[in-house]
C-alpha positions in Angstrom: 103.9 113.7 92.9 100.6 111.9 93.5 100.8 109.0 95.9 97.5 107.0 96.3 96.7 104.9 99.2 95.8 102.1 96.8 96.1 101.7 93.0 93.9 98.8 91.7 94.1 100.2 88.2 97.8 99.8 88.1 97.6 96.3 89.6 95.0 95.2 87.0 97.1 96.6 84.1 100.1 94.7 85.3 98.3 91.4 85.2 98.3 91.5 81.4 94.9 90.1 80.6 95.0 87.2 83.1 91.9 88.5 84.9 89.9 88.9 81.7 90.9 85.4 80.6 89.7 84.0 83.9 86.4 85.8 83.7 85.9 84.6 80.1 86.6 81.0 81.3 83.7 81.3 83.8 81.3 82.9 81.3 82.0 80.1 78.9 81.4 77.5 81.6 78.0 78.8 82.6 78.8 77.9 86.2 78.5 81.1 88.3 78.0 80.1 91.9 80.4 77.7 93.7 81.5 75.0 91.3 85.0 74.0 90.1 86.5 77.5 90.3 85.6 77.9 93.9 86.8 74.4 94.8 90.1 75.0 93.1 90.6 78.3 95.0 89.7 76.6 98.2 92.4 73.9 97.6 95.0 76.5 96.6 94.5 78.7 99.6 94.4 75.8 102.0 97.7 74.5 100.6 99.2 78.0 100.8 98.4 78.3 104.5 99.2 74.7 105.4 95.6 73.8 106.3 93.6 70.7 105.6 90.7 72.5 104.0 88.9 75.7 103.2 85.4 76.9 102.4 84.8 79.9 100.1 82.1 82.3 101.3 80.5 85.5 100.3 82.7 88.0 102.3 85.2 88.3 105.1 82.4 89.4 107.4 80.4 86.3 106.5 83.4 84.2 107.0 83.5 85.3 110.7 79.7 85.0 111.0 79.5 81.5 109.6 82.5 80.3 111.7 80.8 81.5 114.9 77.5 79.9 113.7 79.4 76.6 113.2 80.7 76.8 116.8 77.1 77.2 118.1 77.7 80.8 119.3 74.4 82.4 120.3 72.4 84.3 122.9 73.9 84.2 126.4 77.4 83.5 125.1 80.4 85.8 125.4 83.1 86.1 122.7 86.4 87.8 123.5 87.8 90.1 120.9 89.8 93.3 120.3 88.4 96.9 120.4 90.7 98.0 117.5 89.5 96.5 114.3 87.0 96.9 111.4 83.4 96.7 112.7 82.6 93.2 111.3 84.9 91.6 113.9 82.5 92.5 116.7 79.5 92.8 114.5 79.5 89.1 113.7 79.4 88.3 117.4 76.6 90.7 118.1 74.5 89.5 115.1 74.2 86.1 116.7 72.9 87.5 120.0 76.2 86.9 121.8 78.1 89.6 123.8 81.4 90.9 122.5 83.8 91.2 125.4 86.5 93.7 124.5 90.1 93.2 125.7 92.5 96.0 125.3 95.5 96.0 122.9 99.2 96.0 123.3 100.4 99.5 122.4 103.5 98.2 120.6 101.6 95.7 118.4 98.0 97.2 118.3 96.8 93.6 118.6 94.7 92.1 121.4 96.7 91.7 124.6 96.5 88.0 125.4 97.7 88.7 128.9 94.5 90.6 129.7 92.2 87.8 128.6 89.9 86.5 131.4 87.8 83.4 130.7 84.3 83.0 132.3 81.7 80.3 132.2 80.0 82.2 129.4 83.0 82.5 127.2 82.4 80.5 124.0 85.2 81.6 121.7 88.0 84.1 121.1 88.3 86.2 118.0 91.8 87.8 117.7 92.7 90.0 114.7 95.9 90.0 112.7 95.7 93.7 112.5 97.3 95.4 109.5 98.9 92.1 108.5 100.8 91.6 111.8 100.3 88.2 113.3 98.5 88.3 116.7 99.6 86.4 119.8 98.0 83.0 119.2 99.8 80.6 121.4 98.4 81.9 124.7 94.9 82.2 123.2 95.0 78.6 121.8 96.3 77.4 125.2 93.0 78.5 126.9 91.4 75.5 125.2 88.6 77.7 123.8 87.9 77.8 120.0 90.0 80.6 118.4 88.6 82.1 115.3 91.3 84.2 113.7 90.2 87.3 111.8 93.0 87.3 109.2 91.1 89.6 106.8 94.3 91.7 106.5 96.8 88.9 106.6 96.3 86.6 103.6 99.6 84.8 102.8 101.1 85.3 106.2 103.1 82.5 107.7 102.0 83.6 111.2 98.3 82.7 110.9 96.4 79.4 111.2 97.0 78.1 114.7 93.4 78.5 115.8 90.3 76.4 115.1 89.4 78.6 112.1 91.1 81.3 110.1 88.9 83.7 108.2 90.1 85.7 105.1 88.6 88.6 103.3 89.0 89.3 99.5 87.6 92.8 99.6 89.2 94.6 96.6 91.7 96.5 98.8 93.1 93.5 100.5 96.5 92.0 99.7 94.6 89.5 97.6 91.5 91.3 96.4 88.6 90.2 94.3 86.5 92.3 91.9 83.9 92.6 94.6 83.3 90.8 97.9 84.5 87.3 98.9 85.9 85.5 101.9 87.1 82.1 103.1 87.3 79.9 106.2 90.4 77.7 106.7 90.7 74.9 109.2 92.3 71.6 110.0 89.0 70.4 111.6 87.1 68.5 108.9 83.9 68.3 110.9 84.0 72.0 111.5 84.6 72.7 107.7 81.6 70.4 106.9 79.4 72.5 109.2 80.6 75.7 107.6 79.9 74.2 104.1 76.4 73.2 105.2 75.6 76.6 106.7 76.8 78.5 103.6 73.9 77.0 101.5 71.0 77.7 103.9 71.8 74.5 105.8 70.5 72.4 102.9 71.6 68.8 102.4 70.3 67.1 100.4 68.9 69.7 98.2 65.8 71.4 99.5 66.1 69.5 102.8 67.3 72.0 105.6 68.9 70.3 108.5 69.9 73.6 110.2 69.2 77.2 109.7 72.1 78.6 107.6 72.4 81.5 105.2 73.3 82.4 101.6 77.1 82.6 102.1 78.2 81.2 98.8 81.2 82.5 96.9 80.7 83.4 93.2 82.7 81.6 90.6 83.6 84.8 88.9 85.3 86.1 92.1 87.1 82.8 92.6 88.4 83.0 89.1 89.7 86.6 89.5 91.4 85.5 92.8 93.0 82.5 91.1 94.4 84.8 88.4 95.9 87.0 91.1 97.1 84.3 93.5 100.4 83.5 91.8 101.4 87.2 92.4 100.5 87.3 96.1 104.0 86.3 97.4 105.8 88.9 95.3 103.2 91.6 96.2 103.6 90.8 99.9 107.4 91.0 99.5 107.0 94.4 97.9 105.0 95.5 100.8 107.7 94.3 103.2 110.3 96.2 101.2 108.3 99.4 101.2 107.8 99.1 105.0 111.5 98.6 105.6 112.2 101.7 103.5 109.7 103.7 105.4 111.2 102.6 108.7 114.6 103.6 107.6 113.7 107.0 106.2 111.4 107.9 109.0 113.7 106.9 111.8 114.3 109.8 114.2 111.0 111.6 113.5 108.3 112.0 116.2 106.3 109.2 114.6 105.8 105.9 116.4 106.9 103.4 113.8 105.5 99.9 113.5 108.0 97.1 114.1 108.5 94.1 111.8 108.0 90.5 112.9 108.1 87.2 111.0 104.9 86.7 109.0 104.0 90.4 108.8 102.4 91.1 105.3 101.9 94.9 105.8 98.4 95.3 104.6 98.7 98.8 106.0 101.8 100.7 107.2 100.3 102.4 110.3 102.3 104.9 112.3 101.3 106.7 115.5 101.4 110.4 114.7 101.6 113.4 117.0 99.4 116.2 115.5 97.8 113.6 113.3 95.0 115.7 111.7 97.4 118.5 110.9 99.8 116.0 109.4 97.0 114.5 107.3 96.1 117.9 106.0 99.7 118.7 105.1 100.1 115.4 103.3 96.8 115.8 101.4 98.0 119.2 100.1 101.1 117.3 98.9 98.9 114.8 97.0 99.7 112.0 99.5 96.7 109.9 100.5 96.4 108.6 104.0 93.7 107.0 106.1 92.8 106.5 109.8 92.2 102.8 110.8 90.2 103.2 113.0 88.8 106.6 114.3 86.6 105.1 117.1 87.3 102.0 119.1 84.6 99.3 118.8 83.6 99.3 122.5 82.6 103.0 122.1 80.5 102.5 118.9 77.0 103.8 119.3 75.4 100.5 118.5 77.3 98.9 121.4 76.2 101.4 124.1 73.8 98.8 125.6 76.9 96.7 126.5 77.8 99.4 129.1 81.4 100.2 128.1 82.7 103.6 128.9 85.6 105.8 127.8 88.7 104.6 129.7 87.7 100.9 129.7 90.2 100.1 126.9 92.7 103.0 127.3 95.4 101.7 124.9 92.9 101.2 122.1 91.4 104.6 122.8 94.8 106.3 122.7 95.6 104.5 119.5 92.5 105.8 117.7 93.7 109.3 118.3 97.1 108.7 116.8 97.1 105.9 114.1 97.6 107.0 110.5 98.1 104.7 107.5 100.7 105.7 104.8 100.6 104.2 101.3 102.3 100.8 101.2 100.7 99.0 98.3 102.9 96.9 96.0 102.5 99.2 93.0 104.4 102.1 94.7 107.9 102.9 93.6 110.9 104.0 95.5 110.6 107.6 94.5 107.1 107.7 95.9 108.2 106.2 99.2 111.0 108.7 99.4 108.6 111.6 98.6 106.1 110.6 101.3 109.0 110.3 103.9 110.4 113.7 102.9 107.0 115.3 103.3 106.5 113.8 106.7 110.0 115.0 107.8 109.2 118.4 106.4 106.0 118.6 108.5 107.7 117.8 111.7 110.6 120.1 110.8 108.2 123.0 110.8 107.2 123.4 107.2 103.6 123.0 108.1 
């Protein structure tokens, strides 16, 4: 039985022509960059997450970057973040000349440990990540009084996001709500902040050809917005399917040597990530059984070669480093069926029972 980590072909087929109709609508309009499709998507996602407004941008990475730009982050500043995330979380900070300050994770959540956060005179913002769709600890971070820019790339549709100054989303095709290419969004209740982001996404131009600030080309394409709007009505049911799959895994894998992720309100299960003894041998065993897996992430951010000048050493974030040697994502996408979940679980049990 083949069990893919993701099946976008099956997702697309189930949409029954809605994406094609949305694309044709944009082609007929002749409006390909920003415009009414983007404005409608912004309104719909702001309403879904209970925020006053949203700004569609070119990617999740650019959503982080432009949010930090709007906050005035630059050289000499420090921004606190987690060492266990996709690279763009820290990359956006470093691209502005600021210093990423890595705070270790909680082993039971894999999210930034708010209890270890230390504020200095140079701290300009905090960027927590809702890793794998599990809401991060926001209350303690917001209570610092510093701007909190939530990296919610993996948590679209979660009820546990949105307490910070800004919430950034990614619409990379593999996300719970994925485009047919790149796309992102910035959500906020701060209208002045949203206005700053909106200005920055078009090279800081207002009025046209007059550039008040140095921005970038962070615009969202209308075609991507239309694709996302065609998918958005299904997001809730897709996330519910992910929750159901995660619950089934947790039941079927109970008692194995795996460290199983716990459920919390608002978890949307972008990935089902276990902590696996003998991880590489398990991956090989599952690959031979036609079960796809992935490691998110094999090297903690503070140990990435490009960040060596920051001076971090092995052992500085021990929980994140330990996690990178153990984490393994099992398929959890909404197009899986119960038989596939059962098969993956049986194969994992067989490995640890000695069949490998």
